[in-house]
C-alpha positions as CSV (number, residue, x, y, z in Angstrom):
1,M,-47.2,-31.5,27.4
2,I,-46.1,-30.6,23.9
3,G,-48.3,-27.5,24.0
4,A,-46.8,-26.5,27.3
5,N,-43.2,-26.9,26.0
6,R,-44.1,-24.9,22.9
7,S,-45.6,-22.1,25.0
8,Q,-42.5,-22.0,27.2
9,A,-40.3,-21.8,24.2
10,M,-42.3,-19.0,22.7
11,S,-42.1,-17.2,26.1
12,H,-38.3,-17.6,26.0
13,V,-38.1,-16.2,22.5
14,W,-40.2,-13.2,23.4
15,T,-38.2,-12.5,26.5
16,V,-34.9,-12.7,24.6
17,G,-36.3,-10.4,21.9
18,R,-37.5,-7.8,24.4
19,T,-34.2,-8.0,26.4
20,E,-32.2,-7.5,23.2
21,I,-34.1,-4.3,22.4
22,R,-33.5,-3.0,25.9
23,R,-29.8,-3.9,25.8
24,Q,-29.3,-2.1,22.5
25,W,-31.1,1.0,23.9
26,R,-28.9,1.0,27.0
27,K,-25.7,0.8,24.8
28,L,-26.9,3.7,22.7
29,R,-27.9,5.7,25.7
30,D,-24.5,5.2,27.3
31,N,-22.6,6.3,24.2
32,P,-23.7,9.8,23.2
33,M,-21.5,9.9,20.0
34,Q,-23.1,6.7,18.7
35,L,-26.5,7.9,19.7
36,L,-25.9,11.1,17.7
37,A,-24.7,9.1,14.7
38,I,-27.9,7.0,14.9
39,V,-30.1,10.1,15.1
40,I,-28.3,11.6,12.0
41,A,-28.7,8.3,10.2
42,I,-32.4,8.2,11.0
43,G,-32.7,11.8,9.8
44,F,-31.2,10.8,6.4
45,M,-33.4,7.7,6.2
46,G,-36.4,9.9,7.0
47,L,-35.5,12.2,4.0
48,F,-35.1,9.2,1.8
49,A,-38.5,7.9,3.1
50,M,-40.2,11.2,2.2
51,V,-38.7,11.1,-1.3
52,G,-39.9,7.5,-1.6
53,I,-43.4,8.4,-0.5
54,G,-43.5,11.2,-3.0
55,L,-42.3,8.8,-5.8
56,L,-45.1,6.4,-4.7
57,Y,-47.7,9.1,-5.3
58,A,-46.2,9.9,-8.7
59,F,-46.1,6.2,-9.6
60,G,-49.7,5.7,-8.5
61,S,-50.9,8.7,-10.5
62,G,-48.9,7.5,-13.5
63,V,-50.4,4.0,-13.4
64,A,-53.9,5.4,-13.1
65,S,-53.4,7.8,-16.1
66,G,-51.6,5.2,-18.2
67,E,-48.3,7.0,-18.4
68,F,-46.4,3.8,-17.7
69,E,-46.4,1.3,-20.5
70,E,-45.3,-1.5,-18.2
71,P,-46.2,-0.6,-14.6
72,L,-45.9,-4.2,-13.5
73,E,-42.3,-4.4,-14.5
74,V,-41.6,-1.2,-12.6
75,A,-43.3,-2.6,-9.5
76,R,-41.3,-5.9,-9.7
77,M,-38.1,-4.0,-10.1
78,G,-39.0,-1.8,-7.1
79,V,-39.8,-4.8,-5.0
80,V,-36.5,-6.5,-5.8
81,Y,-34.5,-3.3,-5.0
82,V,-36.2,-2.9,-1.6
83,W,-35.5,-6.6,-0.8
84,I,-31.8,-6.2,-1.7
85,F,-31.5,-3.1,0.4
86,I,-33.2,-4.7,3.4
87,T,-31.3,-7.9,3.1
88,G,-27.9,-6.1,2.8
89,L,-28.6,-3.8,5.7
90,S,-29.9,-6.6,7.9
91,G,-27.1,-8.9,6.9
92,Y,-24.4,-6.3,7.7
93,Q,-25.9,-5.3,11.1
94,T,-26.5,-9.0,12.0
95,Y,-22.9,-9.9,11.1
96,A,-21.4,-7.0,12.9
97,T,-23.3,-7.2,16.2
98,G,-26.6,-9.2,15.9
99,L,-25.1,-12.6,16.6
100,D,-23.2,-11.8,19.8
101,P,-25.7,-11.2,22.6
102,D,-24.4,-10.5,26.1
103,R,-23.7,-13.5,28.2
104,S,-24.3,-15.8,25.2
105,D,-22.6,-18.8,27.0
106,G,-24.9,-18.5,29.9
107,L,-28.0,-18.1,27.7
108,L,-27.1,-21.3,25.8
109,T,-26.9,-23.3,29.0
110,T,-30.4,-22.2,30.0
111,I,-32.3,-22.1,26.7
112,S,-31.8,-23.8,23.4
113,H,-30.0,-22.2,20.5
114,R,-33.3,-22.2,18.5
115,E,-34.9,-20.1,21.2
116,L,-31.9,-17.8,21.3
117,I,-31.7,-17.2,17.6
118,G,-35.5,-16.9,17.5
119,G,-35.4,-14.2,20.2
120,L,-32.7,-12.3,18.2
121,V,-34.9,-12.4,15.1
122,V,-38.0,-11.3,17.0
123,G,-36.0,-8.4,18.5
124,K,-34.9,-7.4,15.0
125,L,-38.4,-7.7,13.6
126,L,-39.8,-5.6,16.4
127,L,-37.1,-3.0,16.1
128,W,-37.4,-2.7,12.3
129,G,-41.0,-3.8,11.9
130,V,-42.8,-1.0,13.8
131,P,-41.2,1.8,11.8
132,A,-41.6,-0.2,8.6
133,F,-45.3,-0.7,9.3
134,V,-45.8,3.0,9.9
135,L,-43.9,4.1,6.8
136,G,-45.5,1.3,4.8
137,G,-48.9,2.4,5.9
138,I,-48.3,6.0,4.9
139,G,-46.8,5.0,1.6
140,A,-49.7,2.7,0.9
141,L,-52.2,5.4,1.6
142,V,-50.3,7.9,-0.6
143,F,-50.0,5.5,-3.4
144,A,-53.7,4.7,-3.2
145,A,-54.5,8.4,-3.3
146,G,-52.4,8.8,-6.4
147,A,-53.9,5.7,-8.1
148,G,-57.5,6.6,-7.0
149,S,-58.0,3.1,-5.6
150,V,-58.6,2.5,-1.9
151,A,-58.2,-1.3,-2.4
152,T,-54.6,-0.8,-3.3
153,A,-53.6,0.4,0.1
154,P,-53.9,-2.8,2.1
155,L,-52.3,-4.8,-0.8
156,L,-49.3,-2.5,-0.9
157,L,-49.0,-2.5,2.9
158,V,-49.0,-6.3,2.9
159,T,-46.4,-6.3,0.1
160,F,-44.1,-4.0,1.9
161,C,-44.3,-5.7,5.3
162,S,-43.7,-9.1,3.6
163,I,-40.6,-7.8,1.8
164,V,-39.2,-6.3,5.0
165,T,-39.8,-9.6,6.8
166,L,-38.2,-11.7,4.1
167,G,-35.3,-9.2,3.9
168,I,-34.6,-9.5,7.6
169,L,-34.7,-13.3,7.6
170,S,-32.5,-13.4,4.5
171,G,-30.0,-11.1,6.2
172,F,-29.8,-13.4,9.2
173,V,-29.2,-16.4,6.9
174,L,-26.5,-14.5,5.0
175,A,-24.8,-13.3,8.2
176,L,-24.9,-16.8,9.7
177,A,-23.5,-18.3,6.5
178,V,-20.6,-15.9,6.4
179,K,-19.9,-16.4,10.1
180,N,-19.9,-20.1,9.8
181,S,-17.5,-19.9,6.8
182,G,-15.1,-17.8,8.9
183,A,-15.4,-20.2,11.9
184,R,-14.4,-23.2,9.8
185,S,-11.8,-21.8,7.4
186,K,-8.5,-20.7,8.7
187,L,-7.7,-18.9,5.5
188,L,-10.9,-16.9,5.6
189,A,-10.4,-16.1,9.3
190,R,-6.9,-14.8,8.5
191,L,-8.0,-12.7,5.5
192,R,-11.2,-11.4,7.1
193,T,-9.7,-7.9,7.7
194,V,-8.4,-7.8,4.1
195,F,-11.8,-8.8,2.8
196,L,-13.6,-6.2,4.9
197,A,-11.1,-3.5,3.8
198,I,-11.6,-4.4,0.1
199,L,-15.3,-4.5,0.5
200,G,-15.2,-1.0,2.1
201,V,-13.1,0.4,-0.7
202,V,-15.4,-1.2,-3.3
203,Y,-18.4,0.2,-1.5
204,M,-17.0,3.8,-1.4
205,G,-15.8,3.4,-5.0
206,V,-19.3,2.4,-6.2
207,F,-20.8,5.5,-4.7
208,I,-18.0,7.9,-5.6
209,T,-18.1,6.8,-9.3
210,N,-21.9,6.8,-9.3
211,S,-21.9,3.1,-10.4
212,V,-24.6,1.8,-8.1
213,G,-26.9,1.0,-11.0
214,S,-24.2,-0.8,-13.0
215,V,-23.3,-2.9,-9.9
216,L,-26.9,-3.8,-8.9
217,D,-28.4,-4.3,-12.3
218,P,-26.9,-7.8,-12.9
219,V,-28.2,-8.9,-9.4
220,V,-31.6,-7.4,-10.0
221,S,-31.9,-9.0,-13.5
222,I,-31.4,-12.4,-11.8
223,V,-33.6,-11.8,-8.8
224,V,-36.4,-10.4,-10.8
225,R,-36.8,-13.8,-12.5
226,T,-37.5,-15.5,-9.2
227,P,-40.8,-15.8,-7.4
228,L,-39.8,-12.8,-5.3
229,A,-40.9,-10.5,-8.1
230,W,-44.4,-11.9,-7.7
231,F,-44.9,-9.3,-5.0
232,G,-45.1,-6.7,-7.7
233,D,-48.3,-8.5,-8.9
234,L,-49.6,-8.4,-5.4
235,A,-49.0,-4.7,-5.0
236,L,-50.8,-3.8,-8.3
237,L,-53.5,-6.5,-8.2
238,A,-56.3,-4.0,-7.5
239,L,-55.4,-1.9,-10.5
240,S,-56.2,-2.6,-14.1
241,T,-52.7,-3.9,-15.0
242,D,-51.4,-7.2,-16.2
243,A,-51.0,-8.4,-12.6
244,S,-51.7,-12.1,-12.1
245,V,-53.9,-13.3,-9.4
246,L,-52.0,-16.6,-9.3
247,R,-48.7,-14.9,-8.9
248,A,-50.2,-12.6,-6.2
249,F,-51.3,-15.7,-4.3
250,G,-47.9,-17.2,-4.9
251,A,-46.3,-14.2,-3.3
252,V,-48.4,-14.7,-0.2
253,G,-47.5,-18.4,-0.2
254,L,-43.8,-17.5,-0.6
255,V,-43.7,-15.4,2.6
256,A,-45.7,-18.0,4.4
257,V,-43.2,-20.7,3.4
258,G,-40.3,-18.4,4.2
259,V,-41.5,-17.7,7.7
260,A,-42.4,-21.4,8.2
261,I,-38.9,-22.8,7.3
262,A,-36.9,-19.9,8.8
263,P,-36.8,-21.4,12.4
264,A,-35.4,-24.7,11.1
265,V,-32.8,-23.0,8.8
266,L,-31.7,-20.4,11.2
267,G,-31.7,-22.9,14.1
268,R,-29.4,-25.2,12.2
269,L,-27.0,-22.4,11.1
270,A,-26.9,-21.0,14.7
271,E,-26.2,-24.5,16.1
272,W,-23.2,-24.8,13.7
273,L,-21.9,-21.4,14.7
274,W,-22.4,-21.3,18.5
275,Y,-21.5,-24.9,19.2
276,A,-18.6,-25.1,16.8
277,D,-14.9,-25.3,17.8
278,P,-13.8,-22.4,15.6
279,V,-10.4,-22.2,14.0
280,R,-8.0,-20.0,15.9
281,V,-5.7,-17.6,14.2
282,D,-2.7,-16.6,16.3
283,H,-2.3,-12.9,15.9
284,Y,0.7,-12.9,18.2
285,E,3.0,-15.1,16.1
286,T,6.5,-13.9,15.8
287,K,7.3,-15.3,12.4
288,T,7.5,-11.8,11.0
289,E,10.1,-10.5,13.3
290,P,12.2,-7.8,11.7
291,T,15.6,-8.9,10.5
292,E,18.8,-7.7,12.2
293,S,19.7,-5.7,9.1
294,G,16.3,-4.0,9.1
295,S,16.6,-3.2,12.8
296,S,20.1,-1.9,12.5
297,R,19.2,0.4,9.6
298,L,16.5,2.1,11.7
299,A,18.6,2.0,14.8
300,S,21.3,3.8,13.0
301,V,18.9,6.7,12.6
302,V,17.2,6.7,16.0
303,S,18.2,5.3,19.3
304,R,17.4,1.8,20.5
305,P,14.7,3.0,23.0
306,I,13.0,5.1,20.4
307,Y,13.0,2.3,17.9
308,G,11.6,-0.1,20.6
309,V,8.7,2.3,21.3
310,A,7.9,2.7,17.6
311,R,8.1,-1.1,17.0
312,V,5.6,-1.7,19.8
313,D,3.2,0.8,18.3
314,W,3.3,-1.0,14.9
315,I,2.8,-4.4,16.5
316,R,-0.2,-3.2,18.5
317,A,-1.7,-1.6,15.4
318,R,-1.2,-4.9,13.5
319,R,-2.7,-7.0,16.3
320,N,-5.7,-4.7,17.0
321,P,-6.3,-2.3,14.1
322,I,-9.7,-1.3,15.6
323,T,-7.7,1.0,17.9
324,L,-6.9,3.2,14.9
325,S,-10.5,3.4,13.7
326,F,-10.6,7.2,14.5
327,V,-8.1,8.0,11.8
328,L,-10.8,7.4,9.2
329,Y,-12.5,10.7,10.1
330,P,-9.8,12.8,8.3
331,L,-10.4,10.9,5.1
332,M,-13.9,12.4,5.0
333,L,-12.2,15.6,3.8
334,L,-11.3,13.8,0.6
335,V,-14.7,12.3,-0.3
336,M,-16.1,15.3,-2.2
337,P,-12.9,16.3,-4.1
338,I,-12.2,12.6,-5.1
339,T,-15.8,12.3,-6.3
340,S,-15.4,15.4,-8.4
341,T,-12.1,14.2,-9.8
342,V,-13.6,10.8,-10.7
343,R,-16.6,12.4,-12.4
344,T,-14.8,15.1,-14.3
345,G,-11.6,13.1,-15.1
346,S,-9.3,16.0,-13.9
347,V,-7.6,16.8,-10.7
348,G,-8.7,20.1,-9.2
349,G,-6.4,22.5,-7.3
350,I,-8.0,21.7,-4.0
351,L,-7.4,18.0,-3.9
352,P,-3.6,18.1,-3.4
353,L,-4.1,20.7,-0.6
354,L,-6.6,18.5,1.2
355,V,-4.4,15.4,0.7
356,G,-1.5,17.1,2.4
357,L,-3.6,18.3,5.2
358,S,-5.5,15.0,5.8
359,G,-2.2,13.1,5.6
360,A,-0.6,15.3,8.3
361,W,-3.8,15.0,10.3
362,I,-3.7,11.2,10.3
363,T,0.1,11.1,10.9
364,G,-0.2,13.1,14.0
365,S,-3.1,11.2,15.4
366,L,-1.9,7.7,14.8
367,F,0.1,7.0,17.9
368,T,0.8,10.4,19.6
369,L,-2.7,11.7,20.5
370,N,-2.9,9.5,23.6
371,V,0.7,8.7,24.6
372,L,-0.2,7.7,28.2
373,G,-3.5,5.9,27.5
374,N,-2.0,3.9,24.6
375,E,0.0,1.9,27.0
376,G,-3.0,0.3,28.5
377,A,-2.2,-2.2,31.2
378,S,1.5,-1.7,30.7
379,L,1.3,2.0,31.7
380,P,2.9,1.5,35.2
381,V,5.9,-0.3,33.6
382,T,6.2,2.3,30.8
383,A,5.9,5.3,33.1
384,L,8.6,3.9,35.5
385,G,10.8,2.3,32.8
386,V,11.5,5.0,30.2
387,S,14.7,7.0,30.7
388,S,12.9,10.3,29.8
389,G,9.5,11.4,28.6
390,K,11.1,12.6,25.4
391,T,12.1,9.0,24.6
392,L,8.5,7.8,24.8
393,V,7.2,10.8,22.8
394,A,9.9,10.5,20.2
395,G,9.1,6.8,19.7
396,H,5.4,7.4,19.1
397,V,6.3,10.3,16.7
398,V,8.7,8.1,14.7
399,A,6.1,5.4,14.5
400,G,3.6,7.7,12.9
401,V,6.0,9.6,10.7
402,L,7.5,6.5,9.1
403,V,4.0,5.3,8.2
404,G,2.2,8.6,7.2
405,V,4.8,11.0,5.9
406,P,6.1,9.1,2.9
407,V,2.6,8.4,1.6
408,T,1.5,12.0,2.2
409,V,4.4,13.6,0.5
410,I,4.3,11.3,-2.5
411,A,0.5,11.6,-2.9
412,T,0.6,15.4,-2.5
413,A,3.4,15.8,-5.1
414,A,1.9,13.5,-7.6
415,L,-1.5,15.1,-7.4
416,G,0.0,18.6,-7.5
417,I,1.9,17.8,-10.7
418,V,-1.3,16.8,-12.5
419,S,-3.4,19.6,-11.0
420,P,-3.6,23.2,-12.3
421,M,-1.0,24.3,-9.7
422,V,2.3,25.6,-11.2
423,L,5.3,23.5,-10.4
424,P,7.0,25.9,-8.0
425,L,3.9,26.0,-5.9
426,V,3.7,22.2,-6.0
427,G,7.2,22.2,-4.6
428,T,6.5,24.6,-1.8
429,Y,3.3,22.9,-0.8
430,T,4.9,19.5,-0.9
431,L,7.5,20.9,1.5
432,S,4.7,22.2,3.7
433,A,3.1,18.8,3.7
434,L,6.4,17.3,4.8
435,V,6.9,19.8,7.6
436,L,3.3,19.4,8.8
437,G,3.6,15.7,8.8
438,L,6.8,15.8,10.8
439,C,5.4,18.3,13.3
440,A,1.8,16.9,13.6
441,G,2.9,14.1,16.0
442,P,4.7,16.4,18.4
443,L,1.8,18.8,18.3
444,A,-0.6,16.0,19.1
445,S,1.4,14.6,22.0
446,G,1.0,17.5,24.4
447,I,-2.7,17.9,23.6
448,G,-3.2,14.2,24.3
449,T,-1.6,14.5,27.8
450,L,-4.0,17.4,28.5
451,F,-7.0,15.3,27.7
452,P,-5.9,11.7,28.2
453,R,-8.1,8.6,28.1
454,Y,-7.1,5.5,30.0
455,E,-10.3,3.4,29.9
456,E,-11.7,1.4,27.0
457,V,-14.7,2.8,25.2
458,S,-17.1,1.2,22.7
459,V,-15.9,1.7,19.1
460,S,-18.7,-0.4,17.7
461,R,-21.6,-2.3,19.2
462,S,-19.4,-5.4,19.9
463,Q,-15.8,-4.0,20.4
464,E,-14.1,-1.8,22.9
465,A,-10.7,-0.2,22.7
466,I,-8.6,2.6,24.2
467,I,-8.7,5.5,21.7
468,P,-8.0,9.2,22.1
469,S,-10.7,11.2,23.8
470,T,-13.1,13.2,21.7
471,I,-11.9,16.5,23.2
472,A,-8.3,15.7,22.5
473,F,-9.1,14.8,18.9
474,A,-11.2,18.0,18.4
475,V,-8.5,20.3,20.0
476,Y,-5.8,18.7,18.0
477,S,-7.8,19.1,14.8
478,I,-8.4,22.7,15.4
479,A,-4.8,23.4,16.3
480,L,-3.5,21.6,13.2
481,F,-6.0,23.5,11.0
482,L,-4.8,26.8,12.4
483,V,-1.2,25.9,11.8
484,A,-1.9,24.7,8.3
485,A,-4.1,27.7,7.4
486,P,-1.3,30.0,6.1
487,T,0.1,27.5,3.6
488,M,-3.4,26.3,2.6
489,F,-4.5,29.9,1.8
490,A,-1.3,30.8,0.2
491,H,-1.5,27.8,-2.2
492,T,-5.3,28.2,-3.0
493,G,-5.5,29.6,-6.6
494,L,-7.9,32.5,-6.1
495,I,-6.4,33.6,-2.8
496,N,-2.8,33.3,-4.0
497,D,-3.6,35.4,-7.1
498,A,-5.4,38.0,-5.1
499,L,-2.6,38.4,-2.6
500,A,0.1,38.5,-5.3
501,D,-1.8,41.2,-7.1
502,S,-2.4,43.3,-4.0
503,L,1.2,43.0,-2.8
504,G,2.7,43.3,-6.3
505,V,4.8,40.1,-5.9
506,H,5.1,36.8,-7.8
507,P,2.6,34.1,-6.8
508,V,5.4,31.8,-5.8
509,V,6.5,34.4,-3.2
510,I,3.1,34.1,-1.6
511,G,3.4,30.3,-1.5
512,V,6.9,30.5,0.1
513,L,5.7,33.0,2.7
514,G,2.7,30.9,3.6
515,A,4.7,27.7,3.8
516,A,7.3,29.5,6.0
517,L,4.7,30.8,8.3
518,S,3.0,27.4,8.7
519,A,6.4,25.8,9.3
520,A,7.4,28.3,12.0
521,M,4.0,27.9,13.7
522,A,4.3,24.1,13.5
523,G,7.8,24.0,14.8
524,C,7.2,26.3,17.8
525,L,3.9,24.7,18.8
526,G,5.3,21.3,18.3
527,A,8.3,22.0,20.6
528,L,6.0,23.4,23.3
529,S,3.7,20.4,23.0
530,V,6.6,17.9,23.3
531,F,7.9,19.8,26.4
532,R,4.4,19.5,27.9
533,S,4.0,15.8,27.1
534,S,7.5,14.9,28.3
535,R,6.9,16.5,31.6
536,A,3.5,14.9,31.9
537,I,5.1,11.5,31.4
538,E,8.0,12.1,33.8
539,R,5.7,13.5,36.5
540,F,3.0,10.9,36.0
541,H,1.9,9.3,39.3
542,F,-0.9,6.9,40.3
543,D,-3.7,8.0,42.6
């Protein structure tokens, strides 16, 4: 009877694992953009894998020739780095999507939580284990060829597969621990978005400042003193190094113990998470209602209906910030110049230009790129309730302008002052950034009504939201770039000097002309776009 129950449990685990793999594949297949991102990521990982395999050959040759004074220490450090990478990647993916299977409530009424978490782990091991085994096998053969020892290949393959297995299991433990903390602490649940934002900034900062080593070194120095480093002895056991047979057997025992206790540990953590009554954070509290004085100050500048639309935009963004995830794409323009600025310690002439452009890009796309789809379920009431389409468009424009324009103008001016740009050109481009920020929203509104999106789409593997369509975002981006091109070229150092020399005028004149041309284009296209979006709202009808 016990054997039959165990066989049935293993069958459930295997079924959940296979189903999870099929579910993830269907989600990727139905989302071309996410599938493309995965393909690109796999391509980059493949490049890193090729580099790693080349380094393994060089390391094997170096060990065989005696070039390394302490090859065992190098192997131990390498093992620790691989484990940290696998654990971090597995933990992040598990935290983000790996613990929320479809119809989890129904699954937990038909199978036990141990079988469900076991199936999720098996699915992850299959999904990651097959490519890991292939890459590990190739790497082991290459290392053995470099070291001139055939016996090294199986030992290195066992080492790599063991590290991947322990890393995946450790990632699950880490993700479950973090999830349980958030489910039981109201403070952590409230500050989750803040923590994730800080973590993202720190993550980008580490890579931009090239400080990966300084951040990981303290962690590695601690982990390398644990039995996990014994896998370095296992990998080099067949070579004439200081590798210890006892530590190699200890590494094998470590992975055996880890796999043996994983079901109990993961089962208990999953039970605490899935059967818990989590703390609830009310994101719809009205304790932070704006004061009458604050409302009156804004209402004195814009009409009450416009203020109402803008305020609703801000409330929606605060309650569901994932709907604004697409505004992160313009920030990619700033990665390279910021990296260069941090490394050189000086601000180049291109950074202020890109800050002004990306700021206007974000400002226009925040709330106006999908003026109809943004309303969601309230679209019928909105379409029938607004006095005019211009009121709705103006409200969305004001919401984006008040958030994006001040930051853009201040950042552009500050960076321009400390850059090689002369002050008059800093002034003209700052004015351009102001005009572009003011006109980007109107420009986006008409494009958004040409390519609207009313339905929710997957913005991650576990969350859906109504965001602007890809076509609308692309058309808006191209239009904004064309509008900004004159002032961008006129304020770029080499182009500005070349035009000034060829026309025989002062460089500031070129900047003024470029800024004026961009302002004229932005104003005209923005007005036409508002006319289009207003008519689309007023003539909107339901099929």
